[in-house]
C-alpha positions in Angstrom: 115.8 107.2 71.3 115.0 109.7 68.6 111.5 111.2 69.0 110.9 111.7 65.0 110.5 107.6 64.6 108.9 104.7 66.2 110.7 101.6 66.7 108.6 98.4 66.1 110.3 96.0 68.6 109.6 95.1 71.8 111.0 97.6 74.4 113.9 96.5 76.7 115.1 95.8 79.1 114.8 92.0 78.5 115.7 89.3 80.8 116.7 85.6 80.1 116.7 82.4 81.8 119.3 81.1 79.1 116.3 79.7 76.8 113.8 82.6 76.9 114.4 86.3 76.2 111.8 88.9 76.9 110.4 91.6 79.2 109.5 88.7 81.1 109.7 85.2 80.9 106.3 84.4 80.3 105.7 87.1 77.6 109.0 86.4 76.0 110.0 88.0 72.4 112.4 84.9 71.5 113.5 81.4 72.5 117.1 80.7 72.0 118.6 77.4 70.5 122.2 76.2 70.2 124.1 72.8 69.9 124.7 72.8 73.7 123.7 74.4 76.9 126.3 76.7 77.2 126.2 77.9 73.5 122.6 78.6 74.2 123.2 80.5 77.4 125.6 82.9 75.5 123.0 83.4 72.6 120.5 84.3 75.1 122.4 86.8 76.5 123.7 88.1 73.4 119.9 88.6 72.5 119.1 89.9 75.9 121.3 93.0 75.4 120.1 93.8 72.0 117.7 96.8 73.1 120.4 98.1 75.6 122.9 97.9 72.9 120.7 99.4 70.3 119.6 102.4 72.6 123.6 103.2 73.1 124.3 103.3 69.3 121.3 105.3 68.9 122.3 107.8 71.6 125.8 107.9 70.3 124.4 108.0 66.6 122.5 111.2 67.8 125.4 113.3 69.2 126.6 115.9 66.8 130.0 116.0 68.1 131.8 114.6 71.0 134.7 115.8 73.1 137.1 113.3 74.8 135.4 113.2 78.1 132.2 112.1 76.3 133.6 109.8 74.0 135.3 108.2 77.1 132.0 107.9 79.0 130.6 106.3 76.1 133.7 103.9 76.0 132.9 103.0 79.6 129.2 102.0 78.7 130.0 100.2 75.4 132.4 98.1 77.3 129.5 97.3 80.0 126.9 96.5 77.4 129.7 94.2 75.4 130.4 92.5 79.0 126.7 91.9 79.2 126.2 90.5 75.9 129.2 87.8 76.7 127.3 86.9 79.9 129.8 88.1 82.2 127.8 90.4 84.3 
C-alpha cells in the first residue's frame, strides 16, 4: 500500500469460519448473514478476501506502466484472489 496515506480498515489477512470474519475469530470485523448456510459461507469467503483484493488492486494501481510479463503475473495473482473470494481455495 502507498506510504502517503493511512488506511482506516483492519489490516488483513482475514480468516473466516463461515459466520465470522476477522484477523482472529474472537476479534472479528464482520458477522456474515445469508438466506442459507451456503450463501453465508459464500458471503464470508468474499468478505475475508477483501484485504487481499484491496492490496493487489492498490499494487496494480501504483504501477506506472507494465510490460506483458508483469501483466501476466498480475493476472495469475488476480485469478488466485478471485478463487479465494469464491471459496474455492
